[in-house]
C-alpha positions in Angstrom: -0.1 0.1 0.0 1.7 3.3 -1.2 1.7 6.1 1.5 -0.1 9.2 0.7 2.0 12.5 0.8 1.5 14.2 4.1 0.9 17.6 2.1 -1.6 16.0 0.3 -4.0 15.9 3.3 -6.5 18.6 2.7 -7.8 19.9 6.2 -11.6 18.9 7.0 -11.4 16.0 4.7 -12.7 12.6 6.2 -11.2 10.4 3.3 -7.4 10.7 2.3 -6.9 13.1 -0.3 -4.3 12.4 -3.2 -3.9 16.3 -3.9 -1.3 18.6 -2.2 -3.2 21.5 -0.1 -1.2 24.3 -2.2 -2.0 23.7 -5.9 -0.3 25.0 -9.0 -2.0 25.3 -12.3 -0.9 26.4 -15.6 -4.1 27.8 -17.3 -3.6 28.7 -21.2 0.1 29.4 -20.3 -0.6 31.6 -17.3 0.3 30.1 -13.8 -1.9 30.2 -10.7 -1.0 29.2 -7.1 -4.3 28.3 -4.9 -5.4 25.9 -2.5 -7.0 22.9 -2.7 -10.3 23.9 -0.7 -10.7 26.8 -3.3 -10.8 24.7 -6.1 -13.6 22.6 -4.6 -15.6 25.3 -3.1 -18.2 24.9 -5.6 -19.8 21.4 -5.7 -20.7 20.2 -9.2 -18.1 22.4 -11.0 -15.3 21.5 -13.4 -12.7 22.1 -10.9 -14.6 20.2 -8.5 -15.0 17.4 -10.5 -11.1 17.3 -11.5 -9.9 17.9 -7.8 -12.0 15.5 -6.1 -11.2 12.5 -8.0 -8.8 9.5 -6.7 -6.8 9.1 -10.0 -4.3 12.2 -9.9 -2.4 10.8 -13.1 -5.4 11.1 -15.2 -5.2 15.2 -15.3 -3.0 16.8 -17.7 0.2 18.4 -16.5 2.9 20.7 -18.0 6.8 20.3 -18.4 6.9 21.3 -14.7 4.5 19.1 -13.1 1.5 21.9 -12.8 -1.8 20.9 -13.6 -2.7 22.3 -17.0 -6.1 23.5 -18.0 -6.2 24.5 -21.8 -8.6 27.5 -21.4 -8.1 31.5 -21.1 -5.2 32.3 -18.9 -6.1 35.9 -18.4 -9.9 35.4 -18.1 -9.2 32.4 -15.2 -8.2 35.0 -12.7 -11.9 36.1 -12.4 -13.1 32.4 -12.2 -10.7 31.8 -9.3 -11.6 34.7 -7.2 -15.4 33.6 -7.6 -14.2 30.3 -6.8 -13.0 32.2 -3.4 -16.0 33.9 -1.9 -18.4 33.3 -4.5 -18.9 37.2 -5.2 -18.1 38.6 -8.6 -15.6 41.7 -8.7 -14.7 43.3 -12.4 -12.5 46.1 -13.0 -14.4 49.3 -14.4 -15.1 49.2 -18.2 -14.5 45.5 -18.2 -14.9 44.7 -21.9 -14.5 40.6 -21.7 -18.1 40.3 -20.0 -19.4 37.9 -22.8 -16.0 35.7 -23.1 -16.3 35.5 -19.2 -19.5 34.2 -19.3 -18.4 31.7 -21.9 -15.7 30.5 -19.4 -18.0 30.4 -16.4 -20.3 28.0 -18.5 -17.4 26.0 -19.5 -16.4 25.4 -15.6 -19.6 24.6 -14.8 -20.8 27.9 -12.6 -24.1 28.4 -13.2 -24.4 31.3 -10.4 -21.4 32.9 -12.1 -23.2 32.8 -15.5 -26.5 34.4 -13.9 -24.3 36.9 -12.3 -23.0 38.0 -15.7 -26.1 37.4 -17.6 -28.4 40.5 -16.5 -25.9 43.2 -17.4 -25.6 41.7 -20.6 -29.6 41.9 -20.7 -29.4 45.4 -19.7 -27.4 46.3 -22.7 -29.1 44.5 -25.1 -32.7 46.1 -24.3 -30.9 49.2 -25.2 -29.6 48.1 -28.6 -30.6 44.6 -29.2 -27.0 43.9 -30.0 -26.0 40.4 -28.2 -22.2 41.3 -28.8 -22.4 44.5 -26.5 -20.3 43.9 -23.2 -18.6 47.1 -22.4 -20.9 50.1 -21.0 -18.7 52.3 -22.5 -19.4 51.1 -26.2 -23.0 52.7 -25.7 -21.6 56.1 -25.9 -21.5 57.9 -29.3 -19.1 56.6 -31.5 -19.3 53.0 -30.5 -20.1 51.6 -33.6 -17.2 53.3 -35.3 -15.0 51.7 -32.5 -16.1 48.3 -33.3 -15.8 48.7 -37.1 -12.4 50.2 -36.8 -11.3 46.9 -34.7 -12.3 44.7 -38.0 -9.7 46.8 -40.0 -10.6 48.6 -43.1 -14.3 47.8 -42.8 -16.6 50.3 -44.6 -18.1 52.5 -41.8 -21.9 53.9 -41.6 -22.8 57.2 -42.7 -23.5 58.3 -39.2 -19.8 58.0 -38.2 -18.5 59.9 -41.3 -20.8 62.6 -40.6 -23.4 61.6 -42.9 -21.7 61.6 -46.3 -22.3 58.0 -46.9 -18.7 57.6 -47.8 -16.9 54.3 -47.0 -13.1 53.0 -47.1 -10.7 55.8 -46.2 -13.3 58.8 -46.3 -14.9 56.9 -43.7 -11.9 56.7 -41.4 -11.7 58.8 -38.0 -8.8 61.0 -37.7 -6.3 60.3 -34.8 -2.8 60.3 -33.8 -0.6 57.1 -33.3 3.0 57.5 -31.7 5.3 54.8 -32.0 8.7 54.8 -30.2 11.6 52.6 -29.3 14.9 52.4 -27.5 18.1 51.4 -29.4 21.7 51.3 -28.8 24.9 51.3 -31.0 28.7 50.8 -30.7 31.0 53.4 -32.2 34.7 53.2 -32.2 37.3 56.0 -31.5 38.1 56.3 -35.3 35.1 57.8 -37.0 35.8 55.8 -39.9 35.0 52.4 -38.2 31.6 50.9 -38.7 29.0 51.2 -36.1 27.5 48.1 -34.6 23.9 48.4 -34.3 22.0 46.3 -32.1 18.4 44.7 -32.7 15.6 47.1 -31.6 14.2 45.3 -28.4 10.7 46.6 -28.6 8.4 49.0 -30.6 6.0 50.7 -28.2 2.6 52.4 -29.6 0.8 55.3 -28.0 -2.7 56.4 -28.6 -6.3 55.6 -29.0 -6.7 51.7 -28.4 -9.8 51.6 -31.4 -7.1 53.2 -33.6 -4.2 51.0 -32.6 -6.3 47.4 -33.0 -7.2 48.9 -36.6 -3.9 49.6 -37.7 -1.7 46.9 -36.2 -4.5 43.9 -35.5 -3.0 40.9 -34.2 0.2 42.3 -34.3 -0.5 44.6 -31.6 0.5 42.9 -28.0 -1.9 44.4 -25.5 -0.5 42.0 -22.6 0.3 45.1 -20.5 -3.0 47.2 -20.7 -5.8 44.2 -21.4 -8.9 46.1 -19.9 -8.6 49.2 -22.0 -11.7 50.4 -23.6 -11.6 51.2 -27.5 -12.1 54.8 -26.8 -9.5 55.2 -24.3 -5.9 56.3 -24.6 -2.9 53.9 -23.8 0.7 54.1 -23.7 1.2 50.7 -22.8 0.8 48.8 -26.0 3.7 47.2 -28.1 4.3 45.4 -31.2 4.6 41.6 -31.5 7.6 42.3 -34.5 10.6 44.7 -34.4 11.0 46.3 -37.6 10.0 49.8 -38.0 9.6 49.6 -41.5 6.8 46.9 -41.1 5.2 49.5 -38.7 5.6 52.0 -41.1 4.0 50.1 -43.7 0.9 49.1 -41.7 0.6 52.9 -40.7 0.8 54.0 -44.5 -1.9 51.2 -45.6 -4.4 52.7 -43.0 -4.0 56.2 -44.2 -1.6 57.8 -41.6 1.2 60.3 -42.4 4.5 60.9 -40.3 4.1 64.5 -39.0 6.6 64.7 -36.2 9.5 62.7 -35.1 12.4 63.4 -32.4 15.4 61.4 -30.9 17.9 61.6 -28.1 21.0 59.8 -27.6 23.5 59.6 -24.8 26.9 57.8 -24.3 26.2 54.8 -21.5 29.5 53.2 -21.6 33.2 53.9 -22.7 35.4 50.9 -23.0 39.0 51.6 -21.4 41.5 49.7 -23.6 39.6 50.2 -27.0 37.8 53.3 -26.2 34.6 52.2 -28.0 31.7 53.9 -26.9 28.2 52.4 -26.3 25.5 55.0 -27.2 21.8 54.7 -26.4 18.7 56.4 -27.9 14.9 56.7 -27.7 13.2 57.8 -30.8 9.6 58.5 -31.3 7.6 59.0 -34.6 4.1 60.8 -34.5 1.8 59.7 -37.1 -1.6 61.6 -38.0 -4.6 60.7 -40.0 -7.2 63.3 -41.3 
């Protein structure tokens, strides 16, 4: 008879528990650490079924031995919060309510589904649009924000001032600023070739709806995931590191460069070779009429 792990005995359990009290989860690449009683706090839920079974080996694990769940790792934080105290607390202007409701259905949490459903119903009664999920999207210009996100779709005449035009004439004006930090090594002899390093990251500043329209799936929103479409942000960056590629996307969307600036400082000087490493920060401002 195999002996159970002492850490695998949850408090208050009459039967032997094959799970440790502290459990590490890998949900869609996001790591969560929680207690076993939290995961089984809602009887009948999917997590309750997973972590009350005796055959621990039947559960999927990642390369580091953490229990793996192939779902949205970002939205799981709200699922886990609900499992802790059976209350729903969302950030202001939360844009993922519809997707979170789908996650709640997957994890078999009917009470959480009910908490999410009334807010959707209230919004649908205003516009009969089942896709609305952000209260801020009910403000003027909301339809345009959703259309811009689909990239280069024709906008309704109400957005373009009643002219009924589509394409470039129906696009909203706005600014997008991209910036990057770079470095290069320059020898004492001015004729020596400079050694440039690869751009590490291209930052994006501007209105969320415009940034998503221009860069689409190449826009990384991980540092500011809850930003509504009509709000400004300076925390997005691109998944690629080629400035020319960013310029091409901006040009295709009808933007033109209106300003740029750059600063450079000598960060380090080698004592023996006199090679100097310079660092710089550059910004390009684009505008679309």
